[in-house]
TISE-908870 format. One record per residue (C-alpha): x, y, z; chain; residue in one letter. Coordinates in Angstrom, 3 decimals. Example, Ala and Ser with C-alpha at 12.3 -4.5 7.8 and 13.67 -1.06 7.14 Angstrom:
BEGIN
<rec <12.300 -4.500 7.800> "A" "A">
<rec <13.670 -1.060 7.140> "A" "S">
//
This chain:
BEGIN
<rec <-0.155 -0.198 -0.346> "A" "X">
<rec <1.412 3.425 -0.708> "A" "X">
<rec <1.619 5.677 1.625> "A" "X">
<rec <0.190 9.548 1.225> "A" "X">
<rec <0.021 12.578 3.106> "A" "X">
<rec <-2.799 15.123 3.645> "A" "X">
<rec <-2.038 18.321 4.357> "A" "X">
<rec <-2.814 19.400 7.894> "A" "X">
<rec <-4.675 22.724 6.753> "A" "X">
<rec <-7.144 20.334 5.316> "A" "X">
<rec <-7.549 18.752 8.526> "A" "X">
<rec <-7.901 21.941 10.388> "A" "X">
<rec <-10.649 23.102 7.316> "A" "X">
<rec <-12.522 19.713 7.917> "A" "X">
<rec <-12.541 20.353 12.016> "A" "X">
<rec <-13.923 23.962 11.482> "A" "X">
<rec <-15.909 23.253 8.600> "A" "X">
<rec <-17.982 20.742 11.020> "A" "X">
<rec <-19.242 23.996 13.075> "A" "X">
<rec <-21.599 24.588 9.700> "A" "X">
<rec <-23.743 21.416 9.602> "A" "X">
<rec <-26.675 20.700 10.389> "A" "X">
<rec <-27.238 17.322 11.000> "A" "X">
<rec <-30.828 15.421 11.595> "A" "X">
<rec <-30.681 12.057 14.269> "A" "X">
<rec <-33.739 9.624 14.455> "A" "X">
<rec <-33.207 6.919 16.750> "A" "X">
<rec <-33.715 5.771 20.586> "A" "X">
<rec <-33.293 8.222 23.039> "A" "X">
<rec <-32.744 7.194 26.742> "A" "X">
<rec <-31.279 8.795 29.721> "A" "X">
<rec <-27.827 7.258 31.067> "A" "X">
<rec <-28.400 7.744 34.726> "A" "X">
<rec <-25.786 6.914 37.326> "A" "X">
<rec <-24.427 5.984 41.028> "A" "X">
<rec <-20.530 6.271 41.613> "A" "X">
<rec <-19.677 5.223 44.924> "A" "X">
<rec <-16.945 3.123 46.635> "A" "X">
<rec <-16.866 -0.699 47.732> "A" "X">
<rec <-15.294 -0.939 51.217> "A" "X">
<rec <-17.183 -4.959 51.865> "A" "X">
<rec <-19.214 -7.762 50.393> "A" "X">
<rec <-22.944 -8.126 51.577> "A" "X">
<rec <-23.865 -10.125 54.238> "A" "X">
<rec <-27.288 -11.231 52.193> "A" "X">
<rec <-25.725 -12.244 49.184> "A" "X">
<rec <-21.948 -12.571 47.847> "A" "X">
<rec <-22.435 -9.086 46.258> "A" "X">
<rec <-20.321 -6.210 46.719> "A" "X">
<rec <-21.921 -2.703 48.583> "A" "X">
<rec <-21.305 0.663 47.510> "A" "X">
<rec <-21.779 3.724 49.051> "A" "X">
<rec <-23.137 6.408 46.604> "A" "X">
<rec <-21.237 9.076 46.674> "A" "X">
<rec <-22.217 11.035 43.400> "A" "X">
<rec <-25.422 10.761 40.975> "A" "X">
<rec <-25.519 11.449 37.783> "A" "X">
<rec <-27.583 11.727 34.870> "A" "X">
<rec <-26.636 12.205 31.436> "A" "X">
<rec <-28.236 12.087 28.039> "A" "X">
<rec <-27.750 9.071 26.794> "A" "X">
<rec <-29.039 6.511 22.895> "A" "X">
<rec <-29.411 8.770 20.113> "A" "X">
<rec <-29.086 11.692 22.470> "A" "X">
<rec <-25.369 10.988 23.047> "A" "X">
<rec <-24.577 10.953 19.216> "A" "X">
<rec <-26.725 14.692 19.368> "A" "X">
<rec <-23.922 15.708 22.474> "A" "X">
<rec <-21.070 13.945 20.031> "A" "X">
<rec <-22.421 16.041 17.121> "A" "X">
<rec <-22.814 19.503 19.474> "A" "X">
<rec <-19.537 18.884 21.099> "A" "X">
<rec <-17.850 18.481 17.165> "A" "X">
<rec <-19.008 21.853 16.610> "A" "X">
<rec <-22.360 21.025 14.632> "A" "X">
<rec <-26.071 21.791 14.991> "A" "X">
<rec <-27.809 18.610 16.256> "A" "X">
<rec <-31.702 18.086 15.705> "A" "X">
<rec <-32.772 15.078 17.861> "A" "X">
<rec <-35.593 12.976 15.830> "A" "X">
<rec <-36.996 10.671 18.449> "A" "X">
<rec <-40.304 9.311 21.105> "A" "X">
<rec <-40.385 9.672 24.816> "A" "X">
<rec <-42.883 8.620 26.861> "A" "X">
<rec <-45.747 10.827 29.164> "A" "X">
<rec <-44.150 10.275 32.258> "A" "X">
<rec <-41.475 11.576 35.137> "A" "X">
<rec <-38.250 10.065 33.500> "A" "X">
<rec <-39.562 12.170 30.085> "A" "X">
<rec <-39.748 15.562 32.103> "A" "X">
<rec <-36.344 14.728 32.855> "A" "X">
<rec <-35.379 13.907 29.409> "A" "X">
<rec <-36.441 17.170 27.915> "A" "X">
<rec <-34.787 19.243 31.026> "A" "X">
<rec <-31.263 17.499 30.030> "A" "X">
<rec <-32.372 18.393 26.479> "A" "X">
<rec <-32.550 21.865 27.217> "A" "X">
<rec <-30.138 22.455 30.279> "A" "X">
<rec <-27.604 21.090 26.947> "A" "X">
<rec <-28.990 23.996 24.769> "A" "X">
<rec <-30.311 20.685 22.349> "A" "X">
<rec <-33.535 21.321 20.551> "A" "X">
<rec <-36.576 20.077 21.898> "A" "X">
<rec <-38.499 20.499 18.385> "A" "X">
<rec <-38.092 16.796 16.964> "A" "X">
<rec <-39.094 14.967 20.377> "A" "X">
<rec <-42.616 13.730 20.279> "A" "X">
<rec <-44.287 12.337 23.648> "A" "X">
<rec <-46.280 9.037 23.877> "A" "X">
<rec <-48.547 8.067 26.428> "A" "X">
<rec <-48.278 4.734 25.264> "A" "X">
<rec <-44.354 4.222 25.711> "A" "X">
<rec <-42.198 4.569 29.022> "A" "X">
<rec <-38.651 6.668 28.754> "A" "X">
<rec <-35.504 4.595 28.862> "A" "X">
<rec <-33.482 4.833 31.619> "A" "X">
<rec <-29.692 2.818 31.820> "A" "X">
<rec <-28.847 2.893 34.943> "A" "X">
<rec <-25.062 1.981 35.884> "A" "X">
<rec <-23.587 1.153 39.296> "A" "X">
<rec <-20.184 2.370 39.579> "A" "X">
<rec <-18.006 1.245 42.371> "A" "X">
<rec <-13.959 2.086 42.409> "A" "X">
<rec <-14.282 3.207 39.323> "A" "X">
<rec <-15.427 0.066 38.130> "A" "X">
<rec <-18.815 -0.536 36.452> "A" "X">
<rec <-20.617 -3.271 38.912> "A" "X">
<rec <-24.398 -3.343 37.531> "A" "X">
<rec <-26.635 -2.132 34.645> "A" "X">
<rec <-30.306 -1.708 35.139> "A" "X">
<rec <-32.426 -1.072 32.064> "A" "X">
<rec <-36.156 0.369 32.283> "A" "X">
<rec <-36.849 0.051 28.400> "A" "X">
<rec <-39.632 -0.785 26.407> "A" "X">
<rec <-38.551 -2.559 23.261> "A" "X">
<rec <-42.088 -2.835 20.913> "A" "X">
<rec <-42.198 -0.684 17.513> "A" "X">
<rec <-43.828 2.595 17.672> "A" "X">
<rec <-47.576 2.040 16.425> "A" "X">
<rec <-48.242 2.948 12.865> "A" "X">
<rec <-49.702 5.872 14.203> "A" "X">
<rec <-46.397 7.413 15.710> "A" "X">
<rec <-44.455 6.095 12.656> "A" "X">
<rec <-47.061 8.350 10.064> "A" "X">
<rec <-46.091 11.253 13.132> "A" "X">
<rec <-42.559 10.886 12.907> "A" "X">
<rec <-42.651 10.932 9.208> "A" "X">
<rec <-44.802 13.924 8.888> "A" "X">
<rec <-42.331 15.668 11.257> "A" "X">
<rec <-39.229 14.773 9.729> "A" "X">
<rec <-40.353 15.569 6.154> "A" "X">
<rec <-40.870 18.717 8.004> "A" "X">
<rec <-37.598 19.585 9.342> "A" "X">
<rec <-36.081 18.338 5.921> "A" "X">
<rec <-38.389 20.841 4.307> "A" "X">
<rec <-37.654 24.073 6.821> "A" "X">
<rec <-34.104 23.483 7.896> "A" "X">
<rec <-30.654 23.278 5.860> "A" "X">
<rec <-30.083 19.280 6.409> "A" "X">
<rec <-26.351 18.448 5.704> "A" "X">
<rec <-26.745 14.383 6.705> "A" "X">
<rec <-29.346 11.631 8.402> "A" "X">
<rec <-28.005 9.376 10.993> "A" "X">
<rec <-30.159 6.665 12.327> "A" "X">
<rec <-28.803 5.504 15.531> "A" "X">
<rec <-30.489 2.351 15.938> "A" "X">
<rec <-30.654 0.931 19.581> "A" "X">
<rec <-33.646 -1.623 18.807> "A" "X">
<rec <-35.780 0.005 21.111> "A" "X">
<rec <-38.923 0.057 18.498> "A" "X">
<rec <-38.485 4.022 17.165> "A" "X">
<rec <-36.780 2.888 13.837> "A" "X">
<rec <-39.391 0.463 11.654> "A" "X">
<rec <-38.924 -0.830 7.984> "A" "X">
<rec <-41.141 1.845 7.116> "A" "X">
<rec <-39.748 4.561 8.727> "A" "X">
<rec <-36.438 3.512 7.016> "A" "X">
<rec <-37.740 3.222 3.611> "A" "X">
<rec <-39.539 6.851 3.984> "A" "X">
<rec <-36.660 8.752 5.172> "A" "X">
<rec <-34.199 7.129 2.748> "A" "X">
<rec <-36.793 8.102 -0.242> "A" "X">
<rec <-37.340 11.456 1.407> "A" "X">
<rec <-33.149 11.991 1.158> "A" "X">
<rec <-32.492 10.751 -1.988> "A" "X">
<rec <-34.659 13.407 -3.396> "A" "X">
<rec <-32.938 16.340 -1.629> "A" "X">
<rec <-29.724 14.917 -2.023> "A" "X">
<rec <-29.187 14.666 1.603> "A" "X">
<rec <-26.629 11.572 2.708> "A" "X">
<rec <-27.734 9.098 5.411> "A" "X">
<rec <-25.966 7.479 7.738> "A" "X">
<rec <-26.233 4.260 9.751> "A" "X">
<rec <-25.492 3.208 13.182> "A" "X">
<rec <-27.469 -0.204 13.167> "A" "X">
<rec <-28.447 -2.971 15.254> "A" "X">
<rec <-29.511 -6.601 14.670> "A" "X">
<rec <-33.358 -5.953 14.219> "A" "X">
<rec <-33.284 -3.735 11.496> "A" "X">
<rec <-29.992 -4.804 10.118> "A" "X">
<rec <-30.753 -5.440 6.478> "A" "X">
<rec <-33.645 -2.975 5.732> "A" "X">
<rec <-31.204 -0.224 5.194> "A" "X">
<rec <-31.456 -0.219 1.301> "A" "X">
<rec <-29.176 2.349 -0.707> "A" "X">
<rec <-28.074 4.373 2.484> "A" "X">
<rec <-24.625 6.646 2.009> "A" "X">
<rec <-22.549 4.970 4.998> "A" "X">
<rec <-23.858 1.749 7.656> "A" "X">
<rec <-21.341 1.445 10.467> "A" "X">
<rec <-21.968 -1.783 12.246> "A" "X">
<rec <-19.583 -3.359 14.548> "A" "X">
<rec <-18.166 -6.818 14.868> "A" "X">
<rec <-20.836 -8.705 16.220> "A" "X">
<rec <-23.763 -6.883 14.209> "A" "X">
<rec <-22.623 -8.216 11.112> "A" "X">
<rec <-21.756 -11.175 12.313> "A" "X">
<rec <-26.071 -11.689 13.097> "A" "X">
<rec <-26.695 -9.572 10.370> "A" "X">
<rec <-25.230 -11.391 7.501> "A" "X">
<rec <-25.776 -15.008 9.147> "A" "X">
<rec <-21.505 -15.530 9.379> "A" "X">
<rec <-19.379 -16.543 11.202> "A" "X">
<rec <-16.650 -14.165 10.615> "A" "X">
<rec <-13.319 -14.454 13.007> "A" "X">
<rec <-11.902 -10.139 13.591> "A" "X">
<rec <-8.667 -11.383 12.763> "A" "X">
<rec <-9.477 -12.713 9.267> "A" "X">
<rec <-9.756 -9.240 7.614> "A" "X">
<rec <-9.598 -10.981 4.327> "A" "X">
<rec <-12.654 -12.526 4.752> "A" "X">
<rec <-14.357 -9.544 6.425> "A" "X">
<rec <-13.756 -7.423 3.712> "A" "X">
<rec <-15.701 -10.272 1.191> "A" "X">
<rec <-18.206 -10.385 3.283> "A" "X">
<rec <-18.877 -7.298 3.963> "A" "X">
<rec <-18.744 -6.539 -0.198> "A" "X">
<rec <-21.088 -8.839 -0.611> "A" "X">
<rec <-23.670 -7.049 1.947> "A" "X">
<rec <-22.614 -3.569 0.717> "A" "X">
<rec <-23.379 -4.865 -2.886> "A" "X">
<rec <-26.748 -6.374 -2.290> "A" "X">
<rec <-27.824 -3.296 -0.030> "A" "X">
<rec <-26.714 -1.278 -2.721> "A" "X">
<rec <-24.896 1.336 0.567> "A" "X">
<rec <-22.265 3.522 -0.988> "A" "X">
<rec <-19.630 2.533 1.833> "A" "X">
<rec <-19.809 0.215 4.851> "A" "X">
<rec <-17.489 1.203 8.173> "A" "X">
<rec <-17.307 -1.688 9.947> "A" "X">
<rec <-15.837 -1.658 13.382> "A" "X">
<rec <-13.418 -3.960 14.845> "A" "X">
<rec <-12.934 -2.551 18.606> "A" "X">
<rec <-9.113 -3.525 19.308> "A" "X">
<rec <-8.695 -4.586 16.060> "A" "X">
<rec <-8.992 -1.094 14.595> "A" "X">
<rec <-12.072 -0.941 11.449> "A" "X">
<rec <-12.797 -1.673 7.688> "A" "X">
<rec <-13.559 0.762 5.097> "A" "X">
<rec <-15.450 -0.907 1.943> "A" "X">
<rec <-17.007 1.034 -0.998> "A" "X">
<rec <-16.647 0.433 -4.863> "A" "X">
<rec <-13.376 1.864 -5.208> "A" "X">
<rec <-11.387 1.499 -1.452> "A" "X">
<rec <-10.574 -1.751 0.439> "A" "X">
<rec <-8.687 -0.954 3.694> "A" "X">
<rec <-7.994 -2.230 6.786> "A" "X">
<rec <-6.732 0.971 9.900> "A" "X">
<rec <-5.595 -0.585 12.998> "A" "X">
<rec <-6.576 0.706 16.035> "A" "X">
<rec <-4.318 2.873 18.062> "A" "X">
<rec <-3.429 1.797 21.630> "A" "X">
<rec <-5.437 3.465 24.118> "A" "X">
<rec <-5.220 2.659 27.563> "A" "X">
<rec <-9.495 1.490 27.913> "A" "X">
<rec <-11.279 2.561 30.438> "A" "X">
<rec <-14.639 2.110 29.480> "A" "X">
<rec <-16.269 1.281 25.295> "A" "X">
<rec <-19.582 2.614 26.512> "A" "X">
<rec <-20.041 5.131 23.674> "A" "X">
<rec <-17.541 4.739 21.720> "A" "X">
<rec <-19.915 3.147 18.627> "A" "X">
<rec <-21.945 6.674 19.360> "A" "X">
<rec <-18.731 8.589 18.374> "A" "X">
<rec <-17.716 6.710 15.477> "A" "X">
<rec <-20.877 7.718 13.835> "A" "X">
<rec <-20.516 11.052 14.931> "A" "X">
<rec <-17.835 11.733 12.596> "A" "X">
<rec <-18.014 9.856 9.826> "A" "X">
<rec <-21.364 11.547 9.156> "A" "X">
<rec <-19.629 14.892 9.398> "A" "X">
<rec <-16.720 13.405 7.067> "A" "X">
<rec <-19.564 12.163 4.804> "A" "X">
<rec <-21.279 15.561 4.935> "A" "X">
<rec <-18.298 17.232 3.614> "A" "X">
<rec <-17.625 14.571 1.183> "A" "X">
<rec <-14.133 13.144 2.685> "A" "X">
<rec <-12.409 10.298 1.380> "A" "X">
<rec <-13.486 6.824 2.468> "A" "X">
<rec <-10.054 6.504 4.474> "A" "X">
<rec <-9.748 9.946 6.065> "A" "X">
<rec <-13.177 9.531 7.233> "A" "X">
<rec <-12.133 5.619 8.335> "A" "X">
<rec <-9.185 7.191 9.753> "A" "X">
<rec <-10.439 10.447 11.831> "A" "X">
<rec <-13.333 8.292 12.914> "A" "X">
<rec <-10.951 5.360 14.355> "A" "X">
<rec <-9.175 7.643 16.121> "A" "X">
<rec <-12.175 9.157 17.958> "A" "X">
<rec <-13.417 5.948 19.205> "A" "X">
<rec <-10.594 4.830 20.924> "A" "X">
<rec <-10.247 8.662 22.226> "A" "X">
<rec <-14.200 8.167 24.406> "A" "X">
<rec <-13.009 4.640 25.060> "A" "X">
<rec <-10.166 6.393 27.945> "A" "X">
<rec <-13.389 7.933 29.896> "A" "X">
<rec <-15.345 6.079 32.061> "A" "X">
<rec <-19.091 6.327 31.327> "A" "X">
<rec <-20.886 7.982 27.933> "A" "X">
<rec <-19.320 11.182 27.076> "A" "X">
<rec <-19.041 12.745 23.773> "A" "X">
<rec <-15.080 13.284 22.431> "A" "X">
<rec <-12.628 16.602 22.932> "A" "X">
<rec <-13.285 18.316 19.596> "A" "X">
<rec <-9.531 19.829 20.640> "A" "X">
<rec <-7.968 16.448 21.600> "A" "X">
<rec <-9.313 15.043 18.336> "A" "X">
<rec <-8.195 17.763 15.711> "A" "X">
<rec <-4.814 17.469 17.838> "A" "X">
<rec <-3.975 13.631 17.037> "A" "X">
<rec <-5.505 13.708 13.696> "A" "X">
<rec <-2.948 15.911 12.520> "A" "X">
<rec <-0.337 13.312 13.230> "A" "X">
<rec <-2.424 10.727 11.272> "A" "X">
<rec <-0.658 8.882 8.382> "A" "X">
<rec <-2.682 7.285 5.828> "A" "X">
<rec <-2.568 4.676 3.026> "A" "X">
<rec <-3.698 4.646 -0.427> "A" "X">
//
């Protein structure tokens, strides 16, 4: 493979251009709740640690964490989702307001509960996660309401890229996908996907598709080793052609990423990191990749910066957005292959 260089000014310009982008994020939202404390003894009632809680914290999670990443990168996120008419739903809206994020794409449903994931962290180690959620698809009426709202936003705002952030919580349905992709194609808006198993094969014709290895294995029903890059490339190519996807960005955790399009098929190794927590890394990767796609960056540059961003957030405990200045600083040191 031939080495090629990208001028540092070009990378700086890309990061500066992030500030001009509007991003529509369609996906399952949730609250990430944290109980932080210390563990010094085992419970006499059961062989489990006792966490003496020192701090409680609530953060925006799921597709809302993608919105936080987009915001942290300087772009303007517009979040489209459905929450419950409940205490947690109001708490979610308050978190949006506190973060200065738009609420105009949020629908409220009396038939759903707002998803909350509570993580118990003792001595800086996650010990337990408790999920309060509903995974059934939203109703046909709610789907139509969401399609109408998305159509309105696309017609009235300058949307540069759309992200489907699928957490298998029922917001994203095949009908919603097909209608939105049809709409974006007529408007020339690129679509990027962070998929889950349920709708894996429903995203026909999207611009960028970002599964991880587990999702790919489940989606194409193949037991592929993460060590066999050539076999992975063949499987990804077959999937990409069948689904009419422009680019597949496959994340491989500690083994880096694969980028696969009609012209480019490359494997980029991971950067050596001190991993504290992998939570939210996928949210960061799809955020960076989508902004790069909106700016028509080439596949290798997109994969390289996205790969770098995922590693950076893994150094933090809990779900946190990427630090733009740190990412730019490290992106300026990158070497690229072609």
